[in-house]
VEXDREN-2710 file (C-alpha; in Angstrom, 1 decimal):
% VEXDREN-2710
k/r/px/py/pz
1/MET/-11.0/11.6/9.3
2/GLU/-7.1/12.1/8.5
3/LEU/-4.7/10.5/6.6
4/ILE/-1.5/9.9/8.9
5/THR/1.6/11.1/7.0
6/THR/5.3/11.4/7.4
7/LEU/4.3/15.1/8.0
8/GLY/1.4/14.7/10.2
9/PRO/-2.3/14.2/9.7
10/LYS/-3.6/15.8/6.7
11/ARG/-7.6/16.4/6.1
12/ALA/-9.1/15.5/2.5
13/ASP/-9.4/19.3/2.2
14/GLU/-6.0/19.5/2.1
15/LEU/-4.7/17.0/-0.1
16/GLY/-5.8/15.8/-3.8
17/MET/-5.1/12.6/-5.7
18/ILE/-3.3/10.0/-3.5
19/LEU/-1.4/7.4/-5.4
20/PRO/-2.3/4.2/-2.8
21/HIS/0.3/2.0/-3.6
22/GLU/4.0/2.9/-4.3
23/HIS/7.5/2.6/-3.0
24/VAL/10.0/4.9/-1.8
25/PHE/12.7/2.5/-0.7
26/VAL/12.4/-1.5/-0.9
27/ASP/15.0/-3.9/-0.7
28/LEU/13.6/-7.5/-1.9
29/ARG/16.4/-9.5/-0.3
30/THR/15.9/-11.4/2.6
31/TRP/16.7/-9.5/6.3
32/ASP/19.6/-11.7/6.6
33/GLN/21.5/-10.4/3.8
34/PRO/24.7/-8.2/4.1
35/GLY/23.7/-4.7/3.7
36/TYR/20.1/-5.6/3.7
37/ALA/18.2/-2.1/4.1
38/GLN/21.2/-0.1/4.1
39/ALA/21.3/3.3/2.5
40/ASP/22.3/7.0/3.0
41/ALA/19.7/9.3/3.3
42/GLU/21.3/12.0/1.2
43/ASP/21.6/9.1/-1.6
44/VAL/17.8/8.0/-1.5
45/ILE/16.9/11.9/-1.5
46/ALA/19.3/12.5/-4.5
47/LEU/17.5/9.3/-6.5
48/VAL/13.4/10.0/-5.8
49/LYS/13.5/13.8/-5.3
50/PRO/13.1/14.4/-8.9
51/GLU/10.6/11.5/-9.1
52/ILE/8.2/13.2/-6.4
53/GLU/8.8/16.5/-7.8
54/ARG/7.3/15.7/-11.1
55/ILE/4.4/14.2/-9.6
56/GLN/3.7/17.2/-7.4
57/ALA/3.7/19.1/-10.6
58/LEU/0.7/17.1/-11.9
59/GLY/-1.2/17.7/-8.6
60/ILE/-0.7/14.1/-7.0
61/ALA/-0.6/15.1/-2.9
62/ALA/0.7/12.1/-1.3
63/LEU/1.8/8.9/-1.6
64/VAL/1.6/5.3/0.4
65/GLU/4.7/3.7/0.8
66/CYS/4.2/0.2/0.5
67/SER/7.7/-1.3/1.9
68/THR/7.1/-3.2/5.3
69/VAL/9.1/-4.9/7.7
70/GLY/10.8/-7.8/5.6
71/VAL/11.5/-5.6/2.6
72/GLY/13.4/-3.0/3.7
73/ARG/11.3/-0.6/5.5
74/ARG/13.1/2.6/6.3
75/ALA/10.8/5.1/7.8
76/ASP/13.3/7.2/8.8
77/ILE/14.2/7.3/4.5
78/ASP/10.9/7.9/3.9
79/ARG/10.5/10.9/6.5
80/ALA/13.8/12.7/5.1
81/VAL/12.2/12.3/1.5
82/SER/9.2/13.9/2.6
83/GLU/10.8/16.9/4.3
84/ALA/13.0/17.4/1.4
85/THR/10.0/17.0/-1.0
86/SER/7.2/18.9/1.6
87/PHE/5.5/16.0/0.1
88/PRO/3.3/13.6/2.8
89/ILE/4.2/9.7/2.8
90/VAL/2.0/7.3/4.6
91/VAL/4.3/4.5/6.1
92/PRO/3.0/1.2/7.1
93/THR/3.5/-1.1/10.1
94/GLY/3.2/-5.1/9.4
95/ILE/5.6/-7.7/8.3
96/TYR/5.6/-9.3/4.8
97/ARG/5.3/-13.1/4.2
98/GLU/7.4/-16.1/3.6
99/PRO/10.5/-16.4/3.4
100/TRP/11.1/-12.6/4.3
101/ILE/9.5/-12.7/7.7
102/PRO/12.3/-12.2/9.9
103/ASP/13.5/-14.8/13.0
104/TRP/12.0/-12.2/15.8
105/ALA/8.5/-12.1/14.1
106/HIS/8.7/-16.4/14.0
107/GLU/9.4/-16.2/17.9
108/GLN/6.9/-13.7/19.1
109/SER/3.6/-14.1/20.4
110/GLU/0.8/-12.9/18.9
111/ASP/0.3/-10.8/21.8
112/ALA/3.6/-9.1/21.6
113/LEU/3.1/-8.6/17.5
114/TYR/-0.1/-6.9/18.4
115/GLU/1.6/-4.4/20.5
116/TRP/4.2/-4.0/18.5
117/MET/2.2/-2.8/15.9
118/LEU/-0.3/-0.7/18.2
119/ARG/2.2/1.0/19.4
120/GLU/3.5/2.1/15.5
121/LEU/0.3/3.0/15.0
122/GLN/-0.1/5.2/17.9
123/GLU/3.2/6.7/18.5
124/GLU/6.1/6.2/16.5
125/ILE/8.0/3.6/14.1
126/GLU/11.6/2.6/15.4
127/ALA/12.1/6.4/17.1
128/SER/11.8/7.8/13.5
129/GLY/9.1/10.2/14.8
130/VAL/6.7/9.0/11.9
131/ARG/3.6/7.3/13.0
132/ALA/2.6/4.4/10.8
133/GLY/-0.7/5.2/9.0
134/TRP/-1.5/1.5/8.0
135/ILE/-0.8/-2.1/8.1
136/LYS/1.0/-3.8/5.3
137/LEU/1.1/-7.6/5.0
138/SER/1.5/-10.1/2.5
139/ALA/0.3/-13.8/2.1
140/GLY/1.8/-16.8/0.2
141/ASP/0.5/-17.8/-3.4
142/ASP/-1.0/-21.1/-1.9
143/GLY/-2.0/-20.1/1.4
144/LEU/-1.3/-19.0/4.7
145/THR/1.4/-20.4/7.2
146/ALA/1.1/-20.7/10.5
147/THR/3.5/-17.4/11.4
148/GLU/1.5/-15.4/8.7
149/ILE/-1.8/-16.3/10.2
150/LYS/-0.2/-15.4/13.8
151/ILE/0.8/-11.7/12.3
152/LEU/-2.8/-11.4/10.6
153/ARG/-4.6/-12.0/13.7
154/ALA/-2.4/-9.6/15.4
155/ALA/-2.8/-7.2/12.7
156/ALA/-6.7/-7.0/12.8
157/ARG/-6.4/-6.7/16.6
158/ALA/-4.4/-3.4/16.3
159/ALA/-6.7/-2.4/13.4
160/ALA/-9.7/-2.8/15.4
161/LYS/-8.0/-0.9/18.1
162/THR/-7.3/2.2/15.9
163/ASN/-9.4/1.9/12.7
164/ALA/-6.5/1.7/10.5
165/ILE/-6.8/0.2/7.2
166/ILE/-5.0/-3.8/6.3
167/GLY/-3.5/-4.2/2.8
168/SER/-2.3/-7.6/1.7
169/HIS/-0.3/-8.6/-1.4
170/THR/-2.1/-11.4/-2.4
171/ILE/-2.2/-13.3/-5.6
172/ARG/-5.0/-15.6/-5.5
173/ALA/-8.4/-14.6/-4.4
174/SER/-8.8/-18.1/-2.6
175/VAL/-6.3/-16.9/0.2
176/VAL/-7.8/-13.6/0.3
177/LYS/-11.0/-15.1/1.3
178/ASP/-9.3/-17.1/3.8
179/GLN/-7.7/-13.7/4.9
180/ILE/-11.3/-12.4/5.4
181/GLU/-12.6/-15.3/7.2
182/ILE/-9.3/-14.9/10.2
183/ILE/-9.9/-11.1/10.4
184/GLU/-13.9/-11.3/11.2
185/ARG/-13.1/-14.1/13.5
186/ALA/-10.3/-11.6/15.4
187/GLY/-13.2/-9.1/15.6
188/TYR/-12.6/-6.7/12.5
189/THR/-14.4/-5.9/9.1
190/ALA/-13.9/-7.0/5.2
191/GLY/-14.6/-3.3/4.9
192/ARG/-11.2/-2.5/5.9
193/PHE/-9.2/-4.8/4.4
194/ILE/-7.2/-3.7/0.5
195/TRP/-6.8/-6.8/-1.9
196/ILE/-3.4/-5.7/-2.9
197/HIS/-2.4/-6.8/-6.7
198/THR/-5.6/-7.6/-7.4
199/GLN/-5.1/-7.5/-11.1
200/ALA/-3.0/-10.6/-10.6
201/GLU/-6.1/-12.7/-10.1
202/ALA/-7.4/-13.5/-13.7
203/ASP/-11.0/-14.1/-12.9
204/VAL/-12.6/-10.6/-12.7
205/ALA/-16.0/-12.0/-11.0
206/LEU/-13.8/-12.6/-8.4
207/HIS/-13.1/-9.6/-8.0
208/LEU/-16.6/-8.3/-7.6
209/ASP/-17.5/-11.0/-5.3
210/MET/-14.8/-9.2/-2.8
211/ALA/-15.9/-6.0/-3.4
212/ARG/-19.3/-6.6/-2.7
213/ARG/-18.3/-8.4/0.9
214/GLY/-17.0/-4.7/1.4
215/VAL/-13.3/-5.1/0.6
216/TRP/-11.1/-2.6/-1.3
217/ILE/-9.8/-4.0/-4.5
218/GLU/-6.3/-2.3/-5.4
219/TYR/-5.6/-2.3/-9.8
220/ASP/-2.0/-1.2/-8.7
221/GLY/0.5/-2.3/-11.7
222/ILE/-0.8/0.2/-14.0
223/GLY/2.0/1.0/-16.4
224/GLY/3.9/-2.3/-15.9
225/TRP/1.7/-5.3/-15.4
226/GLY/-0.4/-6.1/-18.5
227/ASP/-2.1/-4.0/-21.0
228/ASP/-4.0/-0.8/-20.4
229/GLU/-6.9/-2.2/-22.2
230/THR/-7.4/-4.9/-20.0
231/TYR/-7.6/-2.5/-17.1
232/ILE/-9.8/-0.4/-18.4
233/GLU/-12.0/-3.4/-19.4
234/ASN/-12.1/-4.6/-15.6
235/ILE/-12.4/-1.0/-14.3
236/TYR/-15.7/-0.7/-16.8
237/ARG/-16.8/-4.0/-15.1
238/VAL/-16.2/-2.6/-11.2
239/LEU/-18.0/0.4/-12.3
240/ASP/-21.3/-1.3/-14.3
241/ALA/-21.5/-3.6/-11.0
242/GLY/-21.9/-0.4/-8.9
243/LEU/-18.8/-1.1/-6.8
244/GLY/-16.6/1.9/-7.8
245/ASP/-16.7/3.1/-4.3
246/HIS/-14.4/0.1/-3.8
247/LEU/-11.6/0.7/-6.5
248/MET/-8.0/2.1/-6.4
249/LEU/-5.8/2.8/-9.2
250/SER/-1.9/3.0/-8.6
251/HIS/1.7/1.8/-10.4
252/ASP/3.8/0.2/-7.9
253/ARG/6.3/1.7/-8.6
254/GLY/9.8/3.9/-7.7
255/TRP/12.2/3.1/-5.7
256/TYR/15.7/3.2/-4.5
257/ASP/17.0/-0.8/-4.1
258/PRO/20.2/-0.4/-1.9
259/ALA/20.8/-4.2/-3.7
260/LEU/21.7/-2.0/-6.8
261/PRO/24.6/0.3/-7.5
262/GLY/23.3/3.9/-6.8
263/GLY/20.0/2.7/-5.8
264/GLY/19.2/1.6/-9.3
265/THR/16.9/3.4/-12.0
266/PRO/13.5/4.3/-10.8
267/LYS/10.5/4.0/-12.7
268/PRO/8.2/7.5/-12.7
269/TYR/5.4/7.6/-10.6
270/THR/3.7/9.4/-13.5
271/TYR/2.4/7.0/-16.2
272/LEU/-1.3/6.6/-14.1
273/SER/-1.7/11.0/-14.8
274/GLU/0.0/11.4/-18.1
275/VAL/-1.1/8.3/-19.8
276/PHE/-3.9/5.9/-18.1
277/LEU/-5.8/8.1/-17.0
278/PRO/-6.6/10.3/-20.0
279/LYS/-7.0/7.2/-22.0
280/LEU/-9.7/6.1/-19.4
281/ALA/-11.5/9.3/-19.9
282/ALA/-11.5/9.0/-23.6
283/SER/-13.2/6.0/-23.1
284/GLY/-16.0/7.4/-21.5
285/VAL/-15.7/7.3/-17.6
286/ASP/-16.2/10.8/-16.5
287/ALA/-14.2/13.2/-14.7
288/GLU/-16.3/12.8/-11.5
289/THR/-15.7/9.2/-11.4
290/ILE/-12.1/9.5/-12.1
291/ARG/-11.9/11.9/-9.3
292/ARG/-13.7/9.3/-7.0
293/LEU/-11.5/6.5/-8.0
294/THR/-8.1/8.6/-7.4
295/HIS/-8.6/11.2/-5.3
296/ASP/-11.7/10.5/-2.7
297/ASN/-11.4/6.3/-2.4
298/PRO/-7.7/6.4/-1.6
299/PHE/-8.5/9.3/1.2
300/ARG/-11.4/6.9/2.6
301/ALA/-9.5/3.7/2.4
302/PHE/-6.5/4.8/4.2
303/ALA/-7.9/7.6/6.7
304/ARG/-8.3/7.2/10.0
305/GLY/-10.6/8.8/12.4
END
């Protein structure tokens, strides 16, 4: 099993702690806005490199980039940042949700989208020299549109061919259930699906239901989305249910934003290591379990083989 990164495939013994949901470069404007996703790589490096160096000093060994098509994916810029810091980044293929889906994706057939994702997973993204390590999607809060279903079906087929994991920004458990049913009908498995932003669903029983079905649940707003005590309480519920092998932790932080002067002010990727994990340990969660949540689980989720 290997993690497919901007610096090539990496084995577990070459890595350490992995942040499974962060952003290096993102543009949340829609694709048709002037200047969308445009920036000089050197400017991005100048802003983001210090943030990467801070987490390298804390022992973090890799980061998963969650900016996909529709929210400013720039694999070439991810690669430039990665090479400037000697830090592996895992970059996705896939497409975000409405209204960020570009016209070409609405127009393409499911087969064409499947072939595009498969090519990025097996070869490279847009002549960047970077192979996609996973598939990042999203779904509307009130349900999937026809184009979102088409993209998800294509993703399931490409993932089944490559053993790639699919992650989706999905707020409600009811929509996750719909996504899983579509994935399974397309021939893939719930065990290779990440429910991104699980913490947004207030009913923790639904987190457990999805984990029992095999889904990876991800508490990825730590340090900015709710209070630490609630996260810790929910982590205990997952662990007490014997589902710790299905849980990952991250920030959803960063990043260079070309819509803002100078790329904006980044939010550091350090809160988990410097603040939250010490609180989790002080609450009684042992070091082996914390390592499983932050080292082993992200590698198992994102690695392909």
